[in-house]
Residue, then its C-alpha position, 0 to 999 in steps of 0.5 A: m328608612k331610618q326606622t327600618i335600619l334601627i329596628f333591623a339593628m335591634v333585632l340583630t343585636m338581640t338575636s346575636t346576644l341570645l345566640s352567644q348566650k346559648v353557645e356559652n351555656s351549652s358545653t361540649f367538653a367534659v372530663e370524668t373520673d370513676i370515684l368507685w373503681p379505685f376502691f373496687p376493683g382497684l382500677t382508675r379510669t379518667q376520660a374526656t368526652i365531647t358532644l358530637w351532636q344534640d337534638g333536644d334530649l337526644k345527643g351523642d358523646l365520644l369518649v376517650g380515656v385511660n385505665s390503670f389497674f394497679p397490681d392486685d393479687r388474684e387468688t385464682e390467677g396471680r398478681f395482675s395489672e393492666y394499662s389501657i386506652v379506652t374509646g367509646y360512645r354514649q347515647y342519651l335517650w331521654q334527659g340523663l338516661h343513656v346507654e354507653f358502649s366502650q372498648s379498651t385496648g392495652m397491656s395486662v401483666l400477670d406475675n407469679h401465676v398461682t399454679s405455674r409461678k410463670s409471668y405473662t404479658s398480654y395485649d388485651w381487647a375488652v368491650t363494655g356496655y352500660i346503662g346509666y343516668k346523668f345527674d347534674l349537681a351544680e351549674f356555674n356562671p357561664t363565664s367561668v372555666i368550669k360550667s357544671l358538675y355532675i355524677i353518673p351511676q352506671f351498670g353494665v357488662e364487660r367481656v374480654i374478647y381477645k387476649s394475645n397471651p392467655w394464662p389459666i384462670y380458675e373457677d375458685k381458689t381450689l384451682t381444679k377447674e379452669v374457666g378462662e375469661r368470663p363476662i364481668i358485671l360492673g358498677s360505675l360511679r363517674f364524677g365529671c365537670t364540663f368546660 
C-alpha cells in the first residue's frame, strides 16, 4: 500500500511539474507595433493579441488596437489625419503562416481640400485582409515577464467601405478625374513580444 501511494505521489508530482512548465511556456498575450508604417505611409498601429484557441500549428488570435495617422499633405485630397480603433482575427494555418482580417473604425479629418479649400470630418469604416508569416527572434526564461520576441511581415489589401462625410478624391495631381476611395495594397512589418 505504501509503495502504491509513493508511486502515485511521484507520478502526480511529475505530471504537475510538466503541466506547469507547459503552461508557463505557452504565452497567450502579446503586444505588437508596426515598425514600417511610421515611415510609409505615416501611420502608427499598436495592438494587443490574445490566443483564443490552439491545436498544434493551428491557432486563432483576437486583435485589438489603435491606429494614428498623423497629419499628412495628400496632393489629390488635402491635409489628412485619422484616428481609429482596430479589431481583428489572425488564423494560423501552418507554423507561422497565417491570414489576418481586421476592421478599423474611427474619425478622419481632411483640412484645406485641394480644390474647394473646405474641411471635412468623417467617421470611417475600413476592412483589411493580410497574409503573412511570424518569425520568432528570441525566447527568454519562462519566469521572465517577456517570454519571446518576434517579427511578422505581411501583405494585404485595405478598402474603406463606409465614409459618413466623403470628400472628392482625384486620380492624379491634375485634379481632373474624381475617383473616390479605392482599395489600397499594404505591406506591414510588425514587431511583437509575448507575455
